[in-house]
N, C-alpha and C positions, 0 to 999 in steps of 0.2 A: 504494500500500499504506499509506504513512504517513498519507495523507489519510483513508483508510477506518478506520484505527486511531484517529486523532484524533476522527473523526465518531462512532465507536462509543463512545469515552470521554465525549465531550461529551454525547451523549444519554442516558448513563447517570446523569448528575447530575440530582438531583431538579428538578422543573419550576420551583418557586419561586426555588431557589438559582441555577438556570441562568439564568433570565430576569433576576434582579436583578444578578448578577454581570456578565452580558454587557452589560447596559445601562450599568453603571458604566464598563466598560472602553471600550465604544464611544463613550460621551460624552466621556470624557477623551481618547480618540484624536481625536475630531472637533475638540476644543479645540486640541490639540497641532498638528494639521494646519491650523489656523486656518480650518476650515469653519464653525465657530460660535465665539462668544466668550463669556466668563463673564458678560458683561453680559445675555446672553439667557437665562441659566440661574438666577441668584440669585433668592431669595425677595423679592418686593416686592408687598405688598398693594395698593398704589395701581395698579400696572400690571395686576394680576390683576382688580380689581374695575371699574377705569375703562376698561382697554383689552382686557379679557378674555383675558389671556395666561395661561390657566389651567394651562399646561404647567409653570409655575414651581413649582406645588405638589409636583411630582414631581422636576423636575430638580435642585432644591437638594439632593436626597438622592443624586444620582448623580455628582456632581463632587467629586473628592478633591484637586484641586490639580494642579499641573504633574507630568509624569512624573518620578519620582525615588524615593529610598528610602522616603519617607514614603507615597507612593502604593502602592508594591509591598508595604510592610508592612501597610497597611490592606487591600489586596486579598486577601492570603494569609489574614489572620484573618477577614475578612468570608466568604470562601469556605469555610473550614474550619468555623467555628462556625455559619454558617447551614446548611450542609449536615448537620452532625451533629444539629442541632435538628430539622431536617425529617425526617432518617432515624432519629432517636431518639425523643424524647418527643412529636413531632408526626407520627410514622409513621402513615400512613392518615388523618391529619387535616389535609389540605391547606387546607381552608377555615378552620380554626382558626389555622393558621399565617399565612394571608393576613390574617385579622382581627387577629392580633397585630401584623403590619406596619402595618395601617391605624390601629390604636389608638395604636402607638408614634409613627407619623409625625404624626397629629393632635396628640397631646400635646406632642411636641417643638415642633411649628410654633407652637403657641399659647403654650408656656412661653418660647420663645426670642425671640419677636418682640413681647412686650409692652414697648413703649418706642420711642424715636425712632431706634434704632440703623440701621434700614433706609435712612434718608435719606443716610447717609454711604457707602453701598455704591459708587456709581459712582466716587467720588474714590479709595476704597480699592483697587478693582479696578485702576484705572489705575496707582497707585503699585506694586501687587503685580507687574503684568505689564510695566510699562515703566520702573520705577525701578531703582536700584542693587540688586544681588544681595543684599547684607547686609540692606537694608530689606525686600526681598521676603520673606525668610525669616522676619523677625521680625513683620512685620505680617500675613502670611497666617495665622499661628497664631492670632491674635486674630480676623481677619476671618472665617475659616472657621467659627468658633463662632457667628457672628451670622447669616449668611445662607446657609451650605452646612452641611447637617446630616448628611452621609454618614458621617462618623467617629463622631458621637454614636449613629447608628443601629447601627454596628458594635459599639460598646460595649455598647449594650443587649442585643444578641444574645449577646455574650460573657457578660454579667451573668446572663441567664435561664439559659443553659447551665450556668454555674458554680454557681448556687444549686440547680439540679436534679441536680448531680453533685458533692455535697459531699465524697465520699470519695476523689475522685481527687487523687493527688499530682501537682504540676506541677514541671517543670524549665525554667527560663528562661534561655537562653543558656549553660547549664551552670554558672551562678553562683548562682542562687536555687532553693531547694526549698520549696515551700509547697502548701497545700491549695487546690483549685480555687476556693473563694469569694473568695480573695485575688487572682485573676488580674486582674479589672478595675482594682483599685488598683495592682497592679504595672505594668499598661499605661499608667495614668495617670502614674505616676512616669517610666516610660520616655518617654512623650510630652513631659513636662516637660524631660527631659534633651535632647530633640531641639529644644527651643526653641519648642514649640507651647503654646498656651493650654490650661489644664486645664479651662476652662469647658465646652468641648464634651465632655469625658470625664465630668465631674460631671453634666451634662445626661443623657447616656446611661445613667449609673449609676442616676440618680433615676427616669428613666422606666422603666428595666428593673426597679427595685425596685417601683414602682407596680404594674406588670403582675404581677410574680411574687407580690406580696401579695394582689392581687385574684383571681388565678387559683389559687394554690396554698396560700396561708396562710389567708386570711379564710373561705373555704367550709368549712374544717375546725375553725373556732373555734366555741365554744358561742354560739348565736345568730346565726352567720354564715351566709352565703349566697353564691351565685354571681352576681356582678353583671355579669361579662362574658359575654355569650352571643352566639355567632356567628350572624349573620343567616341566615335560611333560604336566601335567595337565593345567598349564598356557598356554602353546602353543596350546592345544586343545581348550581352552576357548577364547583366544584372537586373535591368528594369523589366517589370511584369506588365502586361497589357492592362490590367485593371486591379484595383485595390479590393480588399475584403471589406464590405461595408459593416461587418460586425466586429472589426478589429478595434480595440480600445487601447490606445497608447498611454504611457505614463504621462500625466499632466505636467507641463513644463513650469507651471506656477507653483510646483513644489519641488524645487530643484535639488535640495540637499538629501531629503529623505532620512537624515540623521541629525542630531542635535547641533552638529558643527556646520551644517549647510542648509538649514531650512529657510524658506523664503515665501513671500507672497507678493502678488501684484499690487501696486498702488491703486487705491480706489476699488479694490476688489473685496 
């Protein structure tokens, strides 16, 4: 009975959110069980181009570090805001949502790896997973922003959602009340308190802003136009002819779902 309930709830999750969240959880579990190591996951252009380890283009977005509070925090926000985007402004536009994933992933990869930082990755991974615990916490925050981009991707999703829902009032841990557009910056401050590098958050905010500007702002400006066009092949693969009229998405006016992210629309 419990399995059937879980299975039913699981398959009610929109396909992109379900696939990405599941991949993140399984990847982290595999590392935790020592079936694979972070050495096999991090982004390294040399290994991709010379040894054809093309999976690294994706796996660097799937690993969020060792299981702990930081991992759970990221998973909760990834699931909630990815799902609300897919069921909200991307409802019936799965191909456009996938294209946003591709656009954000490519831009983050190019932006974060212009430089010699990747050469230090093996040494840093060794320190993170074999060194003293205090060193692990400090170094992982910086390292994750260099060769693992899952957290930046989460912030990008949060940023796009927050800009498309500017009238939603948020409550964070019952301590802060603010408008939705400030949520990415609040998360960045919280990440700093946890001892993480804010580089990853700034990268996510920057990429999210580029996407939001090109998709939502620039096309409506005088002389503007739509630069981001979803390829036809993605529409053929992901878009369905018609929607299910009985499908009930999660309401976007309840963005947090938890005490640290609840919200309501102004005037609602």
